[in-house]
C-alpha positions in Angstrom: -30.4 -14.5 32.4 -30.4 -18.1 31.5 -33.6 -19.9 31.7 -33.1 -24.0 31.9 -35.0 -26.9 32.1 -34.8 -30.1 34.3 -36.3 -33.2 35.8 -35.9 -34.6 39.7 -37.8 -37.8 40.3 -40.2 -36.8 36.7 -41.2 -33.4 37.7 -40.0 -30.7 35.4 -39.6 -27.7 36.4 -37.8 -24.8 34.9 -36.7 -21.9 36.0 -33.2 -19.7 36.1 -29.5 -20.3 36.6 -28.2 -18.2 39.7 -25.2 -19.6 42.2 -25.5 -20.4 45.6 -23.4 -19.8 48.6 -20.4 -21.7 47.6 -20.2 -20.3 44.2 -21.1 -23.7 42.7 -24.5 -23.3 39.6 -27.9 -22.9 41.3 -30.8 -23.1 40.1 -34.1 -21.4 41.8 -37.5 -22.5 39.8 -40.4 -20.5 38.2 -44.2 -20.5 39.5 -45.7 -24.2 39.0 -46.8 -24.7 35.4 -44.2 -22.2 33.5 -42.3 -23.2 30.9 -38.9 -21.3 29.9 -41.7 -21.3 26.4 -44.6 -19.4 27.8 -40.9 -17.1 29.5 -40.0 -16.7 25.3 -44.2 -16.0 23.9 -44.1 -14.3 26.7 -41.9 -11.1 25.5 -38.2 -10.4 26.7 -38.7 -7.9 29.4 -41.3 -9.7 30.9 -38.8 -13.2 30.7 -36.5 -11.6 32.4 -39.7 -9.7 35.4 -39.9 -13.6 36.0 -37.4 -14.3 36.7 -36.1 -11.6 38.0 -39.1 -13.0 41.5 -37.6 -16.1 41.0 -33.6 -15.5 41.9 -35.6 -14.3 45.0 -36.3 -17.5 46.6 -34.1 -20.8 47.0 -32.2 -23.2 44.2 -30.8 -26.6 44.6 -28.0 -27.4 42.7 -28.1 -28.5 39.1 -26.2 -31.1 39.9 -28.9 -33.2 41.7 -31.0 -32.7 38.8 -30.5 -33.8 34.9 -31.1 -30.9 32.8 -33.7 -30.8 30.0 -33.2 -29.2 26.6 -34.1 -25.9 27.6 -37.3 -25.2 25.9 -40.0 -27.8 23.8 -39.3 -25.9 20.2 -42.1 -26.0 18.3 -39.1 -26.4 15.1 -35.7 -27.0 14.9 -34.3 -24.7 12.1 -30.0 -26.2 10.8 -28.4 -23.5 8.7 -25.0 -24.0 7.0 -23.6 -20.6 7.1 -19.5 -21.6 8.1 -18.3 -21.3 4.1 -15.1 -23.4 6.4 -17.4 -25.8 7.5 -18.2 -26.0 3.3 -14.8 -26.5 2.1 -14.1 -29.2 4.3 -17.1 -30.8 3.8 -16.5 -30.5 -0.2 -12.8 -31.3 -0.4 -13.0 -35.1 -1.1 -14.4 -34.2 -4.5 -12.5 -31.6 -5.4 -15.1 -29.2 -6.6 -15.0 -25.5 -4.9 -17.9 -24.0 -2.2 -21.2 -24.3 -4.8 -21.0 -20.3 -5.7 -25.2 -21.2 -4.5 -24.1 -21.7 -0.5 -22.6 -17.6 -1.0 -26.2 -16.1 -2.7 -28.5 -17.5 0.7 -28.1 -18.9 3.8 -29.8 -21.9 3.5 -31.3 -24.5 5.8 -33.5 -27.5 7.3 -35.7 -28.3 8.9 -34.5 -31.2 11.9 -36.3 -32.9 14.4 -38.0 -31.2 17.3 -38.9 -34.7 19.0 -35.3 -35.8 19.0 -33.9 -32.9 20.8 -32.1 -34.8 24.3 -30.7 -32.5 27.8 -26.7 -30.9 28.0 -25.8 -34.2 29.7 -28.0 -36.3 28.1 -26.6 -40.5 26.6 -27.2 -40.6 23.2 -27.0 -43.3 20.7 -26.2 -44.2 17.8 -28.5 -44.4 15.2 -29.5 -47.6 13.8 -27.1 -48.7 11.2 -25.2 -46.5 11.0 -21.3 -47.0 10.9 -20.3 -43.9 11.1 -21.7 -41.2 13.1 -20.4 -37.6 14.5 -21.5 -34.0 16.3 -21.6 -30.6 14.5 -20.6 -27.3 16.9 -22.5 -25.6 16.8 -24.8 -22.4 18.8 -28.7 -21.6 18.2 -30.7 -18.8 18.3 -34.2 -18.7 20.1 -36.9 -16.3 17.9 -38.8 -14.3 20.8 -41.2 -12.8 18.9 -44.0 -14.4 15.8 -43.0 -12.5 12.8 -43.6 -12.7 8.6 -40.5 -11.4 5.5 -39.2 -9.8 8.5 -36.4 -7.2 7.6 -32.8 -7.6 9.2 -33.4 -4.4 11.6 -36.4 -6.4 11.9 -35.4 -8.7 13.2 -33.1 -8.2 15.5 -35.5 -7.4 18.0 -37.2 -10.9 17.3 -34.2 -12.7 19.3 -34.4 -14.3 22.7 -31.4 -15.7 23.7 -29.0 -17.9 21.7 -28.1 -21.7 23.8 -25.3 -24.5 22.2 -26.7 -26.9 19.9 -24.5 -30.0 18.8 -26.2 -31.6 15.7 -25.6 -35.2 15.9 -24.9 -36.6 12.2 -25.1 -39.9 10.5 -22.6 -40.2 8.4 -23.3 -42.3 6.1 -26.8 -42.7 6.2 -27.1 -38.8 5.5 -24.6 -39.6 2.4 -27.5 -42.5 0.8 -30.1 -40.2 1.2 -28.3 -36.7 -0.7 -27.1 -38.9 -3.6 -31.5 -39.0 -3.9 -31.5 -35.2 -4.2 -33.1 -35.1 -0.4 -32.3 -34.5 3.1 -30.6 -34.7 5.4 -32.7 -36.9 6.7 -32.5 -39.9 8.9 -29.0 -39.0 9.0 -29.7 -36.0 11.0 -33.2 -37.6 12.5 -32.2 -39.8 16.5 -30.4 -35.9 18.0 -29.6 -33.0 19.1 -29.0 -32.1 21.9 -29.8 -28.6 23.6 -28.2 -26.7 26.4 -27.1 -25.7 28.6 -29.5 -24.0 29.9 -30.8 -20.9 27.6 -28.8 -17.3 27.5 -31.0 -14.3 27.6 -29.9 -11.8 24.5 -28.6 -9.0 26.5 -25.9 -10.9 28.2 -24.2 -11.8 25.0 -24.4 -7.5 23.7 -20.6 -7.2 24.4 -19.0 -10.4 22.7 -20.4 -8.0 20.0 -18.6 -7.0 16.8 -18.1 -4.6 14.5 -19.5 -5.9 11.9 -22.5 -7.1 14.3 -21.5 -11.1 14.8 -21.2 -12.7 18.8 -17.8 -13.5 19.0 -17.8 -16.7 20.9 -14.4 -19.4 21.6 -16.4 -22.4 19.9 -13.9 -25.8 21.0 -15.7 -29.6 21.4 -13.8 -32.4 22.4 -14.3 -36.0 22.0 -12.8 -37.8 25.7 -10.7 -34.2 26.7 -8.5 -34.1 23.6 -9.3 -31.1 21.4 -9.9 -31.8 18.4 -11.9 -27.6 16.8 -12.0 -24.8 18.1 -13.6 -21.8 16.4 -15.0 -18.6 16.6 -19.0 -16.9 16.2 -18.1 -14.7 14.4 -17.3 -16.0 11.3 -21.0 -16.9 9.8 -21.0 -16.2 6.0 -24.6 -13.7 7.7 -25.5 -13.2 11.1 -28.1 -14.1 12.6 -30.7 -11.7 12.5 -30.0 -13.1 8.5 -30.4 -15.4 9.6 -34.0 -14.9 11.1 -35.2 -12.9 8.5 -34.4 -15.6 5.6 -36.2 -18.2 7.3 -39.9 -15.2 7.7 -39.1 -14.7 3.7 -42.6 -14.8 2.5 -43.8 -17.7 5.7 -43.2 -17.0 9.6 -41.7 -17.8 12.4 -42.8 -18.0 15.4 -42.4 -17.4 19.0 -40.1 -20.2 20.5 -38.7 -21.8 16.7 -35.0 -22.6 17.8 -32.5 -21.6 14.6 -28.9 -23.4 13.7 -25.7 -21.5 13.3 -24.9 -25.1 11.2 -21.2 -26.0 11.8 -18.8 -23.8 12.7 -15.0 -24.7 10.6 -11.2 -25.7 11.8 -12.9 -29.1 13.9 -16.1 -28.1 13.9 -17.0 -31.8 13.3 -14.8 -34.9 11.8 -17.1 -35.1 8.6 -15.3 -31.7 7.5 -11.5 -33.3 8.5 -12.1 -36.3 7.2 -11.9 -34.2 3.7 -9.5 -32.0 4.2 -7.2 -34.4 5.5 -8.3 -36.9 3.3 -8.4 -39.9 5.9 -10.0 -41.5 7.7 -8.6 -39.7 11.0 -10.4 -39.1 13.6 -11.8 -42.0 13.8 -16.0 -42.0 13.9 -17.6 -42.5 17.3 -18.4 -45.3 19.2 -20.1 -46.1 22.4 -18.6 -45.1 25.2 -16.7 -42.1 23.7 -17.5 -38.9 25.2 -18.0 -35.3 23.8 -17.7 -31.9 24.7 -19.3 -28.1 23.2 -18.0 -25.0 25.2 -19.6 -22.1 23.9 -18.1 -18.9 25.2 -21.3 -17.4 27.5 -23.2 -20.3 27.2 -21.7 -22.8 28.8 -20.4 -26.6 28.2 -22.6 -29.6 27.6 -21.1 -33.0 27.2 -22.4 -36.4 25.7 -21.4 -39.8 25.7 -22.4 -41.9 22.1 -24.1 -45.2 23.7 -24.9 -47.8 21.3 -27.8 -48.0 20.2 -30.3 -50.3 18.1 -30.6 -53.0 16.5 -32.8 -53.2 13.9 -32.9 -55.8 10.5 -31.8 -54.2 7.0 -34.5 -51.9 5.0 -36.3 -53.3 3.0 -34.9 -51.9 -0.9 -37.9 -51.1 -3.8 -40.1 -53.1 -5.1 -39.3 -54.0 -9.4 -42.1 -52.1 -10.5 -43.6 -53.3 -13.6 -43.8 -50.1 -15.3 -47.5 -50.7 -16.9 -50.5 -48.3 -16.7 -53.1 -50.5 -16.3 -54.5 -53.3 -13.2 -53.8 -56.7 -14.4 -57.2 -58.5 -15.7 
């Protein structure tokens, strides 16, 4: 089943994705004030039951609404689970993939307030000249848990959605030289959508090693830039959830991104491999489209961002340890 959240004339509604008599996508409304996060917290069986009831009601065309992120995620973690992506990112330095990458799945927390919908415009972050996309899939946790084993974590999966981790590469590079981040480099926008697909729908794509072999593609201005299989992850999503919960807890509704896929999943990877700036950074007017098998398509247009004053540099310090008299 597929769950969505949308807005019409200022009214936000959650519902189930279905098919209209003419074969196009329709949206069936859930009871008033019910959110997709409510359904996730209620658990998959209850969510499927509520969705089945909603499908019995009328539907509106998806083209008549503004799709929002499918759920209001309380937290968003983003992993770096594709070895090929890391290879491209370290290529300019001539280094190999760090040995530490193989030891455990690494992630950072990103901004849950910056989530945008499947067709929303995305603004270039203030001061950035090297704006980029990142093609990912995200898993949504379906039940609270702590220090879960991978086997336990599989029962904590509610579903999956497409994630585009928009990245200001110049801001990110500066921050990471301070041994922190990415922070502002990843703070401006994250597309989530178009809907949340329940885990049972994707089981037919699971391969013999337990990975979901979904085709992933990204294009800019209708020219394909990258293509990969989700099954090229170094760890399955169950391992990512298990690691995120290690010594702490995950909660229903938490979103965990796979990290950028390889083979052109972002521009920076291609810049590293090719040793030049082609394709160029994203500019206002560019349209980025991502399609993942079984999950749908998101399509966002890049627009100009705010023109803000430069950030003030740190002030010189005397290193005095006593107050002036």
